[in-house]
C-alpha positions in Angstrom: 108.5 -99.6 26.9 111.9 -101.4 26.9 112.2 -105.1 26.1 115.2 -107.4 26.1 116.1 -110.0 23.6 118.7 -112.7 24.2 120.4 -114.9 21.6 122.8 -117.8 22.4 125.9 -118.6 20.5 128.3 -121.5 20.8 131.9 -121.8 19.8 135.0 -123.8 20.6 138.1 -121.9 21.7 141.4 -122.7 23.4 143.3 -120.4 25.7 146.0 -120.3 28.4 146.4 -118.2 31.5 150.2 -117.9 31.8 150.0 -115.8 35.0 147.7 -118.3 36.7 149.2 -120.9 39.2 147.3 -124.0 38.3 146.2 -126.2 35.4 144.7 -123.4 33.4 148.2 -122.0 32.9 148.5 -124.6 30.2 146.8 -124.4 26.8 143.3 -126.0 27.1 140.0 -125.6 25.4 136.3 -125.0 26.2 132.9 -125.3 24.5 131.8 -121.7 25.2 128.2 -120.6 25.3 127.7 -116.8 24.9 124.4 -115.2 25.7 123.9 -111.7 24.2 121.1 -109.6 25.5 120.1 -106.4 23.8 117.5 -103.9 24.9 115.2 -101.5 23.1 111.6 -100.5 22.3 109.7 -102.5 19.8 109.0 -100.8 16.5 105.5 -99.5 16.3 105.0 -98.9 12.6 102.1 -100.9 11.1 103.0 -102.6 7.9 106.8 -102.4 8.5 108.5 -105.8 8.1 109.9 -105.5 11.7 106.7 -104.0 13.3 106.5 -105.2 16.8 110.2 -106.2 17.0 113.0 -104.7 19.1 115.5 -106.1 16.7 115.4 -109.0 14.2 117.1 -112.1 15.8 118.9 -112.6 12.4 120.5 -109.1 12.7 121.8 -110.0 16.2 123.2 -113.2 14.8 124.9 -111.5 11.9 126.6 -108.9 14.1 127.7 -111.3 16.8 128.9 -114.0 14.4 130.9 -111.4 12.4 132.5 -109.6 15.4 132.9 -112.5 17.9 132.1 -116.1 16.8 134.0 -116.1 13.5 137.2 -114.6 14.8 137.3 -116.7 18.0 135.7 -120.1 17.0 138.4 -122.8 16.9 141.1 -120.2 17.7 143.8 -120.2 20.3 143.7 -117.0 22.4 146.9 -116.0 24.2 148.2 -112.8 25.8 150.7 -110.8 23.8 154.2 -112.0 24.6 156.2 -109.7 26.9 158.4 -107.2 25.1 161.7 -108.8 24.3 160.3 -112.4 24.5 161.0 -114.7 21.6 158.2 -114.9 19.0 155.7 -117.7 19.4 156.5 -120.7 17.1 153.4 -122.8 16.5 154.5 -124.8 13.5 152.1 -123.3 10.9 149.1 -123.1 13.2 149.3 -119.3 13.6 146.3 -118.7 11.3 143.8 -119.2 14.2 146.0 -117.6 16.8 144.5 -114.5 18.5 146.9 -112.5 20.6 145.2 -110.2 23.1 146.5 -107.5 25.4 145.0 -109.2 28.5 145.0 -112.5 30.3 142.1 -114.3 28.5 140.0 -115.2 31.5 136.2 -115.5 31.0 135.8 -112.1 32.7 138.3 -110.3 30.5 136.8 -112.0 27.4 133.4 -110.6 28.3 134.8 -107.1 28.5 136.6 -107.6 25.2 133.5 -109.0 23.5 131.5 -106.0 24.7 134.0 -103.6 23.1 133.8 -105.6 19.8 130.0 -105.0 19.7 130.2 -101.4 20.7 128.9 -99.2 17.9 127.7 -102.2 15.8 124.1 -102.3 17.0 121.3 -100.4 15.3 120.4 -96.9 16.6 118.0 -97.2 19.7 119.3 -100.7 20.6 121.8 -101.1 23.4 123.8 -104.0 24.7 122.3 -104.9 28.0 124.4 -107.9 29.1 126.7 -110.7 28.0 126.9 -114.0 29.8 129.7 -116.4 28.9 129.7 -120.1 30.0 133.2 -121.6 30.0 131.8 -124.9 31.2 128.3 -126.2 31.8 128.6 -125.1 35.5 130.8 -122.0 35.3 130.0 -118.6 33.8 130.6 -114.9 34.1 128.1 -112.1 33.4 128.7 -108.5 32.3 125.8 -106.2 32.9 126.2 -102.8 31.1 
């Protein structure tokens, strides 16, 4: 029997979509909500601390916070500059700059987050889906 567990994470992040022809071309921020759903069979080992659990929610939290929330919370995410472009000058704010090799849309962020979690879940547990809310009314979902 396979069961799914979902845990929600919130973080603040800024980004810009330089290839976009609209307001989102400019640096702006969102209060993101990330829903991480894992799937597996509950442990059936009487007396074990995690008997009856698919995965401890605390373990999901540890992995997602380490791999996604900590690096991206209060960060500015921008695509890598084109080859030959002058380096970005942010006046000392570079510490929370995350340069990625894609346009940081919600959809691309989901694909990237899935790759960051790949190989970091316990054996027998698989990532089922990720849902990322960019605003209260707008989200994208990746089902694996």
